[in-house]
N, C-alpha and C positions, 0 to 999 in steps of 0.2 A: 172267766168273769166278763167276757165280752161277746162270746159266741162267734169269734172270728175263726177263719180257716187256719189250719196248721201252718201253711205257707205264709200267711199274713202274720201269725205270731212269731215265726222265725225271722221275718223281715222287719219286725218292729224295732225302731231305733229311738234313741233319746230325743232326737229332733221332733219326734211324733208326740211327745208329751208336752202338753200346754198346761203347766201347773197353774198359771195365773187365770186361765179360762176354765179350769177344772174339767178338762177333757183330754182325750187322746185322739189322734188321727190315725186312721187305718188307710194307708195310701199306696202300699206296695205288697207284693207277694214274692216268695222265694221258690224257684223251681228246682226241685231236687235233682232232676236229670241234667239240666244245663248248668246248674250251680250258679244261677244268675238271678238278680232281682228284676221284677217286671211291674208295670203299673197294674192296678186292679182291673178286673174284667167287668166291673159294674156296668149296668145299663146306663149309658150317658144321656138317655132321653129324659131322665129325672133331673131337671134343672141343670143339666150338663155337668154335674158334680163327678169328679173322679176320686174324691176323698170321702170316706165315711167318718163322721164326727161322733164320738162316743163319750157320754158324760162320765166323769170320774169325780165323785164328790169328795171334798176335802175331809180327810180322816176316815173315809170309807174303806171298804175292804181292798178295792183295786188301788186306791191312793197309797194306803199303808204297805201293800205288797210291793209296789214299785219303789217306794221310799226305802224299803229294806234291801234293795239291790244297790251295790256300789255304782254310782253314776260315773260314766266315762265320757268320751268325746261325743258330740252331738250326732255325728254321722256313723256311729258304731251301733251294732245291734245290741239290744238289751239282754236277750237270752242267749248266752254263749255256751260252748262246750267247756269242759274242764280246762282245756288248754287255750281258751280265749278265742276260739273261732266260731264261725256260723255253724249252728247245729246241722249235721247232715242226717239224711234219712236213716242211715244205719244206726246212729246213736239214738235218734228218736224212736225208731222201731224197737231197739233193744230195751229202752226204758218203758215203752208201752206194752209190748208183747212178752218181754223177758228174753233172756238169752242164756243158754246153758251149754257152754263149750269149754274146751280146755283153756282157752285164753280169756273168755269173758264169763263171769258169773253174775247175772242180774235177774232177780226174781220177776220184775215187771209190775207195772201198775194194774193191769187187767187181771193177771193171775192172782195177785194179792187181793183184789176186790172179790173175785170169785171164791177164794179161800175163806174170806171173811163173811161170805153169804150175801154180799151187797149186789152181786151180779150172778146170773145163772149161766151166762154164755159169753163168748168173746164179742166185743163191740169194737168197731173201727174208730179211729180218732174223729172221724166226721160226725159220729153220734153225739159228740159233745155240743155241736151246734144245735141239734134237735133238743137236747136236754136244756140248753140255755133258753131256747125259744119257749119250750113248754113251761119252764120255771117262770119266765118273765110274764107270760100270758095268764097262766092258771094259778100260780102261787102268789105272784106280786100284783096281778090284776092290771098289767100294762096293756093298753089298747093294741090289738094285733097290727093295725096300720102303722103305729109308731115303732113297734118291734121290727116290722118288715122294712121300714125305712132305714 
């Protein structure tokens, strides 16, 4: 619903939700290799901003989705594993691609969509950014410069 990168979604914390301003802040990413949080890689030449501000309309889809998640401490990530930790790349990969081993049985998002005829081939998680951009520009008619910002 935001077009953010996977690492940015994993690093999204409750302190990044500004309910009163009806927006979220995207200000960090999670690196799966180092298992650490880092500031965004944004080009700081654009007004020196290191934070992306994304509108979240009251009672809109993103607002209601976040409201449906039990809120915890401000410095905790919003999207956690089943045991309450930061989502790791293996867990995310299993959910995305699917996993069929003796210990893990998970059909996966992409294989399910292929089976339903909604996709014809495997797409990496990064493709969700392209889908978001295409939807915003062509379906919703949002100016390309605004989406780019």
